[in-house]
C-alpha positions as CSV (number, residue, x, y, z in Angstrom):
1,M,20.9,160.7,155.8
2,N,17.8,162.5,154.5
3,T,14.8,160.2,154.7
4,T,12.3,162.8,153.6
5,P,10.6,161.6,150.3
6,N,11.1,163.9,147.3
7,T,7.7,165.0,146.1
8,T,9.0,167.1,143.2
9,P,8.2,165.3,139.9
10,G,11.2,164.3,137.9
11,I,10.0,166.3,134.9
12,F,10.6,169.6,136.8
13,R,14.1,168.6,138.0
14,R,15.0,167.7,134.4
15,L,13.6,171.1,133.2
16,D,15.7,172.9,135.8
17,A,18.8,171.0,134.6
18,E,18.1,171.8,131.0
19,W,17.5,175.4,132.0
20,A,21.0,175.6,133.4
21,E,22.4,174.4,130.1
22,L,20.3,177.0,128.2
23,C,21.6,179.8,130.4
24,A,25.2,178.8,129.6
25,D,24.6,178.7,125.8
26,P,26.0,181.8,124.1
27,G,23.5,181.5,121.3
28,V,20.6,181.5,123.7
29,R,22.0,184.5,125.6
30,G,22.4,186.4,122.4
31,A,18.9,185.7,121.3
32,V,17.4,186.8,124.6
33,Y,19.4,190.0,124.6
34,G,18.3,190.7,121.0
35,W,14.6,190.1,122.0
36,L,14.8,192.5,124.9
37,M,16.4,195.2,122.9
38,A,13.9,194.8,120.0
39,D,11.0,194.9,122.4
40,C,12.3,198.0,124.2
41,L,12.3,196.0,127.5
42,A,16.1,195.7,128.1
43,F,16.6,198.8,130.2
44,D,13.6,198.0,132.4
45,V,14.7,194.4,132.9
46,A,18.2,195.5,133.7
47,A,16.8,197.9,136.3
48,V,14.7,195.4,138.2
49,T,17.4,192.7,138.1
50,D,20.2,195.1,139.0
51,S,22.1,194.1,135.8
52,W,24.2,195.6,133.1
53,V,22.2,195.8,129.9
54,R,24.9,194.1,127.8
55,A,24.9,191.2,130.3
56,L,21.2,190.4,130.0
57,G,20.4,186.8,129.4
58,P,18.0,184.0,130.3
59,E,18.6,184.4,134.1
60,Q,17.6,188.0,134.1
61,L,14.7,187.4,131.8
62,L,13.4,184.7,134.1
63,A,13.8,187.0,137.2
64,A,11.7,189.6,135.4
65,L,9.0,187.1,134.8
66,R,8.6,186.3,138.6
67,P,5.8,188.4,140.2
68,T,7.1,191.1,142.6
69,G,4.0,192.2,144.3
70,S,4.4,195.8,143.2
71,A,2.3,197.4,140.5
72,T,5.4,198.6,138.5
73,G,7.1,195.2,138.8
74,D,4.0,193.2,137.9
75,A,3.3,195.5,134.9
76,L,6.8,194.8,133.6
77,T,6.3,191.0,134.3
78,D,3.1,191.1,132.2
79,A,4.8,193.1,129.4
80,V,7.8,190.7,129.2
81,L,5.5,187.6,129.3
82,R,3.3,189.0,126.5
83,A,6.3,189.7,124.4
84,L,7.5,186.1,124.9
85,L,4.1,184.7,124.1
86,D,4.0,186.8,120.9
87,R,7.3,185.3,119.8
88,A,6.3,181.8,120.9
89,A,3.4,181.9,118.5
90,G,5.8,182.4,115.5
91,H,7.8,179.8,113.6
92,G,11.2,178.2,113.8
93,R,13.7,177.7,116.6
94,S,13.2,181.2,118.1
95,A,9.5,180.5,118.7
96,I,10.3,177.1,120.4
97,L,12.9,178.8,122.6
98,A,10.5,181.5,123.6
99,A,7.9,178.9,124.5
100,R,10.5,177.0,126.5
101,I,11.3,180.1,128.5
102,V,7.6,180.6,129.2
103,V,7.3,177.1,130.5
104,Q,10.3,177.7,132.8
105,A,8.6,180.8,134.2
106,M,5.4,178.9,134.8
107,I,7.1,176.0,136.7
108,P,5.9,177.1,140.2
109,A,2.3,177.2,138.9
110,A,2.8,173.9,137.1
111,V,4.0,172.2,140.4
112,R,0.9,173.5,142.2
113,I,-1.4,172.2,139.4
114,T,0.3,168.8,139.4
115,H,0.1,168.3,143.1
116,G,-3.6,169.4,143.0
117,Q,-4.6,166.7,140.6
118,L,-3.4,163.6,142.5
119,R,-6.2,163.3,145.0
120,P,-9.2,163.9,142.7
121,F,-7.7,161.8,139.9
122,G,-6.0,158.8,141.4
123,G,-4.1,156.2,139.5
124,R,-1.5,158.5,138.0
125,T,2.0,159.4,139.4
126,L,3.2,162.9,140.0
127,D,5.5,162.6,137.0
128,D,2.6,161.5,134.7
129,V,0.5,164.5,135.7
130,G,3.6,166.8,135.6
131,H,4.3,165.8,132.0
132,M,0.7,166.6,131.1
133,V,0.9,170.0,132.7
134,I,4.1,170.9,131.0
135,A,2.8,169.7,127.6
136,A,-0.3,171.8,128.1
137,L,1.7,174.9,129.0
138,F,3.9,174.5,126.0
139,E,1.1,174.0,123.6
140,I,-0.9,176.9,125.0
141,A,2.1,179.2,124.8
142,R,2.6,178.2,121.1
143,S,-1.1,178.8,120.3
144,G,-0.9,182.6,120.1
145,K,-4.1,183.2,122.0
146,V,-3.3,183.9,125.6
147,H,-1.3,187.1,125.1
148,R,-4.2,188.8,123.4
149,R,-6.6,188.4,126.3
150,P,-7.2,191.1,129.0
151,G,-6.0,190.4,132.5
152,R,-2.7,189.0,133.6
153,P,-1.2,186.5,131.0
154,A,0.3,184.2,133.7
155,A,-3.1,183.6,135.3
156,N,-4.6,183.0,131.9
157,L,-1.9,180.5,131.1
158,A,-2.3,178.6,134.3
159,L,-6.1,178.5,134.0
160,D,-6.0,177.3,130.4
161,A,-3.4,174.6,131.3
162,L,-5.5,173.5,134.3
163,R,-8.6,173.2,132.1
164,R,-6.7,171.1,129.5
165,V,-5.2,168.8,132.1
166,L,-8.6,168.2,133.7
167,A,-10.2,167.4,130.4
168,D,-7.4,165.0,129.6
169,L,-7.6,163.3,132.9
170,A,-11.4,163.1,132.8
171,A,-11.2,161.5,129.3
172,D,-8.7,158.9,130.6
173,R,-11.0,157.7,133.3
174,E,-12.5,154.2,132.8
175,P,-16.1,154.6,131.4
176,R,-17.2,151.2,132.8
177,G,-20.4,151.4,134.8
178,S,-21.3,154.8,133.4
179,E,-24.8,153.6,132.3
180,L,-25.6,152.2,135.7
181,K,-24.3,155.4,137.4
182,A,-26.5,157.5,135.1
183,A,-29.5,155.4,136.0
184,E,-28.8,155.9,139.7
185,D,-28.4,159.6,139.2
186,L,-31.9,159.9,137.8
187,A,-33.3,159.1,141.2
188,A,-30.9,161.5,143.0
189,P,-31.2,165.3,143.5
190,V,-29.3,167.1,140.8
191,D,-26.1,168.7,142.2
192,P,-25.0,171.6,140.0
193,F,-21.4,170.6,140.8
194,D,-20.3,167.1,140.1
195,S,-16.9,166.0,141.5
196,A,-14.9,166.8,138.4
197,C,-16.5,170.2,138.0
198,A,-16.0,171.1,141.6
199,C,-12.4,170.0,141.4
200,M,-11.8,172.2,138.3
201,V,-13.4,175.3,140.0
202,R,-11.5,174.7,143.2
203,C,-8.1,174.2,141.5
204,A,-8.6,177.2,139.2
205,A,-9.4,179.3,142.3
206,V,-6.4,178.1,144.2
207,S,-4.1,178.7,141.1
208,A,-5.4,182.3,140.9
209,G,-5.0,182.9,144.6
210,L,-8.7,183.2,145.3
211,D,-9.3,180.5,147.9
212,E,-7.4,179.5,151.1
213,T,-9.8,176.8,152.4
214,P,-7.9,173.8,153.7
215,A,-7.7,171.1,151.1
216,E,-9.3,168.5,153.5
217,E,-12.4,170.7,153.8
218,D,-15.2,170.5,151.2
219,L,-16.5,173.7,149.7
220,T,-20.3,174.4,149.8
221,T,-22.2,174.7,146.5
222,A,-22.6,178.4,147.1
223,R,-18.9,178.9,147.6
224,L,-18.1,176.9,144.4
225,Q,-20.7,179.0,142.5
226,L,-19.1,182.3,143.6
227,L,-15.6,181.1,142.8
228,E,-16.7,179.9,139.4
229,L,-18.2,183.3,138.6
230,V,-15.1,185.2,139.9
231,V,-12.7,182.9,138.0
232,N,-14.7,183.4,134.7
233,A,-14.8,187.2,135.3
234,M,-11.0,187.2,135.7
235,D,-10.6,185.1,132.6
236,D,-12.7,187.5,130.4
237,G,-11.2,190.7,131.9
238,T,-14.3,191.8,133.8
239,L,-12.4,191.7,137.1
240,S,-8.8,192.5,137.8
241,E,-6.8,190.0,139.9
242,A,-7.0,192.3,142.9
243,D,-10.7,192.9,142.6
244,A,-11.4,189.1,142.2
245,R,-9.4,188.4,145.4
246,A,-11.3,191.2,147.2
247,I,-14.6,189.5,146.5
248,A,-13.5,186.0,147.1
249,G,-11.7,186.9,150.3
250,H,-14.7,188.9,151.7
251,Y,-17.5,186.4,150.9
252,R,-16.2,183.3,152.6
253,S,-16.6,181.4,155.9
254,T,-13.4,179.2,156.1
255,P,-11.0,180.8,156.8
256,A,-12.9,183.8,158.2
257,P,-13.2,186.8,156.0
258,L,-10.2,189.2,156.1
259,P,-11.3,192.3,158.1
260,D,-11.7,195.4,155.9
261,R,-9.1,197.3,158.0
262,D,-6.5,194.6,157.4
263,A,-7.4,194.3,153.7
264,A,-7.2,198.1,153.2
265,H,-3.8,198.2,155.0
266,A,-2.4,195.5,152.8
267,A,-3.6,197.4,149.7
268,G,-2.2,200.7,151.0
269,T,-5.5,202.5,151.1
270,S,-8.2,203.6,153.5
271,V,-11.1,201.4,154.7
272,S,-13.7,203.4,152.9
273,T,-11.8,203.4,149.6
274,W,-11.3,199.7,149.9
275,Q,-15.0,199.1,150.6
276,R,-16.0,201.3,147.6
277,R,-13.6,199.4,145.4
278,R,-15.1,196.0,146.4
279,S,-18.6,197.3,145.9
280,R,-17.8,198.4,142.4
281,A,-16.2,195.0,141.7
282,V,-19.3,193.3,143.0
283,E,-21.5,195.4,140.7
284,R,-19.3,194.6,137.7
285,L,-19.6,190.9,138.5
286,K,-23.4,191.2,138.9
287,S,-23.7,193.0,135.6
288,A,-21.6,190.4,133.8
289,T,-23.6,187.6,135.3
290,R,-26.9,189.2,134.3
291,S,-25.7,189.7,130.7
292,T,-24.6,186.1,130.5
293,T,-27.9,184.8,132.0
294,H,-30.1,187.1,130.0
295,P,-28.4,187.8,126.7
296,A,-29.8,190.6,124.5
297,A,-32.4,189.4,122.0
């Protein structure tokens, strides 16, 4: 008998069961096929999923929404997700279905966010937080804002959902003793990162693949500040995902920075090209930081 506890919140198991029913629904299959044809994405999705165009349905659409690690595949993933988000911002059953598919595509990120919030915000079950994450993803998908931003839409979705969940969890915390705590803080040195802010930055960085520091180890203020700058730069399109990871991975102490030779090999380029790329990314980050700190008069 398996005695290993199941740590997957029930909300995600129920979504997976519902997804199987959607995939078997002829009306849903017809809607998905029609969307892909109308958006001129059908042949590309058929190619990456090794499918016949006429057989395209929710399964193939979901497969195309999973990152592949290749530039071509990820470009298609972004295009398909943006098209879905555009439909999700509309009206009627078609928009609700599109948002539901977006949520299904984001379940791996939702699971990570859910597990990441249990330690900093005790008192809630995995399923409680899971419900909050899914609701946030659905509402953001329906908002019509994410697909217009630069950068990768899946990362923007995850970051927006994380911010909303953190705000909701913080609002739920018992305010008792806040006046006493505020009085005590007046006598203490001001820390630019309180626990909630540090948690938000760390979770956003982990969701974006920017930090691999073991969860049991605390991050220094300097590391948190760097991660906050990089996450914000990704969010507003100043840095690409690859450039953000290059900066975050190079300027770290735990784990040790990835050697340039290894990083260049993973990126399929030379060491000198990799170093120049990182230097340009650092300059863009510095320029963005200066313009935010010293806005034009």
